[in-house]
N, C-alpha and C positions, 0 to 999 in steps of 0.2 A: 256384546260384542265390546271388545276391550278397548281402551283408545289407545292416544299416541303416548308413544315413550321418548321423551326430549330431553336433551342435556346440554346446559348452556355453561360455557368457559368462564373464566376468571373476569370478575365484573368491575373489582377493584373500586368500587364508590362512583361509577360510572351510572349515575340512576337515570339520566336523560336516555342513555343508550339502552339499557332495560326496560326501561318505560315502553321506547319504540319498538323491542324485538316482541314484549308481550301485545303489544298491540298488534303487531302482525301476525303472530301466531294464534291468537286468539284461544285462550287455553279453555276445556270442557272438564265438565265434572269428571268425566273417565279417564282425560290424561294423567300423566304420569311425568313431573318435572323435575330433573336431578341437577342441582348447582354444584359445581365441582370444587367448589371453596375459591377463597381469596374474593370474597364479598366485599371485603373493606380495604383500605389505605390506597394512597397515591392519588386517586380520585378526589372529585369534591364533595361529592354527597353520599357517605357511606352510611348517615343515619337514615337518608332516604332510600336506600337499598333495602336495609333492613325492613323497615317500615313496608316495603311494597312486598316483601317476600311474605312478612305477617300478613298480609292482605290476601297475599295468592293463595295461602293456605284455606282461605274460605271458600277457593273456586274449585280447586283440585288437588291430587296428590302432589307433595313437593317435599323431597329429600334432600338434605344438605349435607356434603360433606365439608370436613374441616380442612381447610387450608393451612399452611405455615404463617399466614398473615393471622390468622384468627386465633393460632396457638399461642404468637406474639403476644397478642390483645389479650388473652385469658392469663397468662402468665401476669401480666402487671396487675390486671385486676385482683389476681391473688397475691399479689406483694411484691413481685420480681422487679429488680431495678427498670426503669422504662424506656431507659437510651438504647438498646437493642430495636426493641417496636418503632420508638419516635425518630430512629435514622432512616425506616425503612417503610415510611408513610403515614406512621400512627400520629403524627402531627394532624394532618390533614383531617383523619378519623377524629379525632379528638375536636378539631375546629367545627365538623358539622354538628358535632352535638353542644357547639357553645361554650366547651370547657373554659373552667375560669379558677380551675385549681381542686376541684374534688371530682371523682368518679363519680358521685351519686349522679351525676348529670347523664349516665348512662341507664336508660329505662330497664328495668328488671325484666320485661318481655324479649326485650332484645340480647342481654348476657344469656337467658335463658334458652333462647334458639340458639346463640352458638355453642352452649356448652352440650345442648343436645345433639349437635350435629356428629356427622358419621366419620367413622375411619375410612368405610369402603362401603358400596353398594353393589350388590350381584342383583342379576336377573337370570332369565333362562338362557341366553345367548350373550349376555356383556357382564362386563363389570367395571365398576367406575371408581377411581381412586383419586386425589388430588395432583400427584404428583408421578408415582410411578412405581414399579413392582419388579420383585424378584422371581421371575418365570418358574422358577423351582419350589417356591415355598405356597402352600395354600394361604388364601388371602387372610385367614385369622393368625397366622402364623408371622406375617409381616411385619418389620420393624417400622416404627414410627417415623424414622429417618428415611426409609424408602419411600413410605407412602407420603408423606408432605414436604419433603425437602429435595431429595434427588432428582436432576435436572435431566432430560433424555439426551441431552447433548454430551454428559459427562458419562452417563449409562444407558444405553441405549437397549431395552431387554428383547428377548426372543419371545416365541410365543407361549402364554402363559399355560402350565401343565393340564389346568382345567379345559383347554381349546376354545375357551370366551373369548370374544373381543373386549379388548381393553379399551376403556375410553378415560382421556385425561387431561389436565390442564397444565398450569404452573411454567412450561417451558414456552415463551413467549414464540410467535413468528411475527418478525418484526413487518413484514410485507402484508399482514394480515390474510395470511392463506392458510386454512385447514392443512394438516399435517393428516395425511391417512395412507396407511398401507394395511396389507391384510389382516392383521392381528392387532393392530394398535390404531387410534386414534385420537389426536391431541386438538382441543378446541382453544386454546389462549391464544387469541390472535391480535394481543397487543394493546386493547382498546384505549388504556390509559395513557399510551404513549403514543396515538396517533394512528392506531390501527382500528380495530372492530371489535365488537362483542358479538359472539357467534353462538349460536343455535342450532341444534340439530337435530331432528326426527329420526331417531335410529332404526325404525320401521323402513319408510321411504326413502330415507338419504337425503331429505329436503335441509336446506340451511336457509338462515336468517343471520344476517348481520347488521349491526348499525355502528357508527361513528357515535363517540362520546357525546358529541351534541346534539344527538336523537335522530341524526339523517338515516333512514335506509340506505344500504348499498343496493343499487339497481340491478 
């Protein structure tokens, strides 16, 4: 029998919240966990988040989607000017790695995990992107800007041509509530800013939420 399909919203360096969620979920070998991107930046422990994902891979199937913050991080690793990333949370990420002037402080396994992240993930009934989608285009024809940068409050899409339910992050609900309509679910619930980190079992609809300090929401 197949396990659960669970999506996790934008973690943003909130490792205490991530640890609490995983403790509540208790992943099993048959489970599949999809991380919707923006694993890093803004929160206090991006290094801890990436370490925890690497450990989680030994427990169950884990799919990582590339968020706009990982995109900025990779651009700096590949030689781009650092200012855009630093201005949007990169400073906190580098601090978590003990940065003192050289990017060699980033473990190769961490960089590899981010480089291997997906633009999207598709299952029988759902598809998963970081930010948004063009409802008229197949997923493999979507632009990077749409998948990783376009907010729901500037472009709210209709149902996708595939008929599948979209599961995204990126556009935070500052009240900490999951946004859900018939064709779309958004799981960014503003953990780093005072909301919660959210995970959802797409089969049962069960949700788990944790505050950035690791306290589970009742």
